[in-house]
N, C-alpha and C positions, 0 to 999 in steps of 0.2 A: 629319520630325516637325513638326507645327504648334506655334506658340508657346504656344497655349492647352492643349496636351496635357501631362499630367503626365509628368515625366521618369522613365524606368525607373531604379530604384535600382540602384546597383552592388552586386555580390554580396560579402558579407563573406567574408574569408579567415581571420579570427582570432576565435575565440569564447572567452569566459570563462564558466565555469560556477561559480557561487557556491553551495556546498553539495554535498559529494561523498558523499552517502548513497545510499540505495536507489534514488533517482531520479537524482540528479546524476551519479554515477559512470557508470552505463550510458549516460546521455545524452552525457557527455563522450567516452566511447569511440565512440559512434555518430557524432558529428561528426568525430572523428579519422579513423575509417574512411572517412568521406565526403571526406577530403582536406583538411580544415581544420586550422589550428594551434589548439591548445586549451590554455588556462590554467585550472587548477582552483584554487579558493580554498576553504579550510575552516579552522575554528578548532581542529579536533581534530588534535593533533600526532601521535598514534598512527597515524591514517589516513594522514597525509602521509608519515610515516616508512616505512610499509608500501609506499606507492606508489613512493617513491624507491628502494626495494629491489626493485621489480618484483613486489610481492606484492599479492594481492587480499584484501579483508576481507568480500566478499560471496560467498555460495556459488554464485550463478549467474554470476559473473564469474571466468574462469580466470586463474591466475597468468600463463600464457603471453600472454594478451591485454594485461595490464598491462605485462609485460616488453617486448613489442613496441612498445607505445605509448611507453613510457619511453625506449627506445633509438632511436626514430625521429627525434628532434630536433624534433618538432612538438608535444611535450607538456611542460608544466611545472606544478608545484603549489606552493602557498605559503599562508602565513597572511595575507600582506599584501594588503589590499584595494586598495592602490595599483597592484597589477599589472593591475587591470581597465582602467586607462587606456589600455593598448596595444591592447586588443581593439576589434574593430568592433562586436561585440554581446556583451551580458552577459545570461546566463540565471540567474535567481534560483530556486534549488530548495531551499528550506529548509522545515523542518517547520511545520505549522499545527495544533497540538494544541488541547486544551481547557484552560481554566483550572480551578482547583480548584472554582470555583463552577459549572462546567459550561458556561460561555460561551466563544465563540471567543477564541483566544489568538493575536494577530497579532505578538507580541513578536519572533519571529525574523525576520519580514518587515521590521518597522520597524528592527531592528538592522542587518539586511543593507543596507537602503536608506540608512540613515544613514552606514554605513561606506563605501558607494559614492559618496555624494553629492559629496565633495570631488574625486573623480577622474573624474566624468562630463564628457565633452568634446563639443563641437559635432559633429553628424553621427552620434553613437553611438546604438545601439539597446539599450534595456533591456527585457527580457521577464520577466514574472513567470510561473512555472510551478506554483507551490504552489497546492493546492486552497484556495479561500477563498470568501467570500460576495460577491455582486455589489456593486460600488462600491469594492472594496478598491484596485484599480489606479488608478481615477480620483481617489478621495477620500483615499487614504492614501499610495500610492506617489508619484504625480505631485507633490503639494505638497512632499514631502521633497526630491525631485530638483530641483524648480524653485527651491529655496532658493539655488541657484547664481546665480540671476538670469537663467538661460536659460529659454526657453519650450518646453514639450513640444509635439511635432508641428510645431515650427518650427525650433528650434535643435538639438534632439535628439529621439529617438523612443521611445515607450513602448507596449508591447503586453502582452496576456495570452494565453498558450497553455497550456491545462491539460495536465499530464503524464497519460499513459495507460499507464504501466508496468504490466506483469503479471508480477511476479517469479516465477521458477520455471517459467514457460511457455516454449514454444519458438517463439512468434510473433515474427517479425522486426520490430524496432522500425520499420524503414523502411516496412513495409506497414500500419502502424496510421495511419489518417487523422489529420492534425494540425490541430486547430481553432486558429484565430488570430483575435483581435479586437484592434484598435488603439484608441488614445485619439483618433485622428483618421485621415483618409485617408492622409496621408504615413506615419504610423507603421504602418498596416496594410500598405502596399506594401513597406516595409522588412522587416517581419516575414515576409511571404509570400516575399520574395526569399531570406531566410535559410533558412527551413525547406524551401523547394523544393530546396535543395542536398542534403538528407539524407532527405527523406520522399517517397514515391511520390505521395501525395495530400495536398495542403494545402487546408483548407476555411476560406476567409475568412468571417467573420460581421460584422455591422454595427457591433458595439461590443465593448469588453472586458467589459461587463456581461453580454452575451449568452453569451460564452464562459465566464464565471465561473458563470453559472446553469446552463449546459449540463453542466458538470462535476458540479455538485451533483445535478442530475437523474439523471445516469448512475448514480451510486453510491447515491442514495436509492432509485431504482427497484429496484436489486439488493437493498438492505437490506430493503425492504418484502417482496419475494418470498421471501427467505430466512426472514424472520420468519413469514410465512404458512406455509411448509413446516414450520418448527419447531413451530408451534402445531398444525398438522395431524398431525404425528408424535405429539404428546401425545394428541390425540383418537383416533387410530387405535390406539395402544397400549391405551388405556382400553377401546376397543370390540373388541379382539382382531383387528384388521385389520393386515396387513403394509403399512406406508406406502410401502415401496420398490416393492412390486408395484403399488400404486395409481399411483405416479408413472410407472412403465413403461407401465402400461395407458393412462393419460391421454396419454402422449407418442406413442401411435399415431395420434392425431388430426393430420392433416397441416397444419392451420392453426389459428391462434388460441391455441395452447398452447406455452409455453416451459418447458423443464425447469430447475427449481431444486431443490436437494437440502437436506434437513435436516442438522443437525449439532449440535455442542455450543454453538454461538453464533457470530455473525459477529465477526471480529477484523481486525487489521491497522491500518495508519495511515490508511486512507481510509474503508472501508465503514461502520464504526460511528461515525465522527467526522463525515464530511461531512453526514449527515442532521441532525446537531445544528446545524451552521452554517446549513443551510437553514431549520430550525425557528426558530432565532434571528432570521434575516433576515425570515422571515414575520411573526414577532411584532413586529418593528420597523414593519411595514406595518399592524399592527393585525389580523392574520389568523392565528389559531392553526392549526397543521398537526396535526390530531388523528391522522391516519394514522401520522405519524412518531412521535408520542407513544406510540401503541399498539405500534408495532414496537420501540421502545426498551424498553418494559416486557417484551415477549416475550423480547428478547435478553438482558435482565438476569436473567430467570428461568431461562434454559436451563442455565447451569452448576449451579445448585442442583438442578434436575430431573435432570440427568445423574448427579450425585453420589448422589442418592436412589435412582435406578435401579440404580446400581452396588452400593450398600449392600444394597438389597433382593435383588438377584440373588445376592450373595455369601452372604446368609442366615446371618450370624453376627455376634457382637459384635466390634468393633474388627478388621474384616477387613484383611488385607494386600492392598493394591491396587497394581498396576503400571500406570502410565500410559504408553501408547505414543504418543509425539509430543507436544511442547508448543508448537510454533510455530503461528502463526495459520492457515497453509495448508501444503500439501504442498511438499516439496523446496525450502524456503527456511530461512534461519537467523534469521528475524525473529519475535520474540515480542511485539511491540507490540500491546497490546489483545487478547492471545491468550485465547480462552475456555478453553483447556486449563489455563492457570495459575489461572483462577478456579475451575475444577472441582477442581483440586488444593487450593486454599485451602479450599473447602467441605468436602472429604473430611477434611482435617486438623482443621477445626473440629468435625466430627462425631465425631472420635476414631479415624479409620482410620489404619493404618500405611501410608504412601505412599512409593513410589519411582517413578522415571520413567526411560525410555530414549528418547533422541533422537540420531540420528547427527549432527545439525546444531547441537545446543546442549549443550556440555559441562557447563554448570552453570547453575542458576537460583536466585534468591532469592524465596521465597514465605513469607508470614506470619512474617517476621523470621528465617527459617532458610535456610541455604544447602544446596542439594541438588546432588549430582553425578549425571550420567547413568550408569546401570548398563549393563553389556554384556548384550545380548539372547542369553543362553545358556540351554540346557535347564534347568540347575540354578536359574538366576535366575527363569525363568518359572514353574517348578513350585513355587518357594518362596512364590508368591503365590496368594491365594484367587481373584482375578479380575484379568484384564487388560482395561483400557479403552482402546480405540483412539480417540484424540482427533485425531490428524493422520495422514492416509493417505500417508506417505512411500513413494515408489515402490520404494525399495531394500529394503523389508521383505518377507520371505517369509511372507505371511499364512496360507497353508495350513499351513506348518510351525508357525507360532505357535499356530494353533487346535489342532493335533495335540498340542502340548506343554503347553497350558494346562489348568487345571482348568475354567476358564470364561472366556469373552470377551464383553464388551459392545462391540458395534460401533456407533459413533456416526456413521461415515462411509460406510457402505454398501459396504465392501470385500468383504463376503460375499454381497451381494444376488444372488439367482439361483443360489446354491450353498449349500444347507443343510448345516450341520455340527452334530452333536449337542451340541457345547460352546459354540456361538455364540448369543448373544441379541442381536437387533438393536434399535436405537433405536425 
């Protein structure tokens, strides 16, 4: 190797994951499966206790996976941020919600970095994986870590690599291309060397800002398309046209059309939140994102629209409504930003008598009241005037449900292409 060539960075063997939630825990397991030692850090003692017992708290992570990782000798979990000092790389996977005023909330990122700062050592790599607006890594994370007196990209390394988790899906994490942007060339090389150990394809980009913006673009594009389909569903219903058949028909075009489906509204920790981060960032540049504003208005309108459709279909005062599924998507136990809970709140406000069933969520709190999931039995179904399918969990027998129900409002298209006399589609 010539003296002027950059040295190939050594491969990390010990990774610390800060934040063991829906993103951090699967990522920790993935690096462990790739042969690395993993330390998990979280402030939630209940999560740590379950992990130490070999138990999972995520529906798409099996207890057996936790038990194997725990007994391997290559995994430990703790509340102590000081444990990060022993790792070669630290991955920050904390929530990035919205403040009460609707603006981006970097509180958890800032708290995580502040707790790490005394323990960052020379040669260490710190990677932010949380979804956020461009400039967060350069302008917020780096200054906190440089308070040690060390220089980023010289003494230690900093990068941004957006998480691309798809909870409830069966896509192998290793096969999802991993975007990586560094705060400098040395940081980029370090981050690429890390992720190359666990991901089939690593995609380096020119800066952390590019990677941050790419993440917001991915989810904003999806949000806009879902909102378009939801507004189209309203138009089609008013015109007496089956929106599901329209989508199937359009999908026969072999180019230029991508399938997105309507529903009760976009939910989850990313899809309805990331566009707000992008809209806020655009406003800082003096450019309003009118498309995002429109999409947010449509998304906010959908739960009320679904509640009104259910009320009208039941065709009686104070109908008894059974909601099927309250998570934001199928086959997960995550209710963050779930449109189903907003539908439930609207129905309660209108005066309906509401119950819900969800195999993944034993209880929820809505409108100041606690609700327990009811068993999906023949008697329970027939005791309600209408069943509203809000989340299409795979474990539900939807044919049986339609046969037992007085009426079903299908907001997820589970009956599309299979007419049933008791089913009304969105």
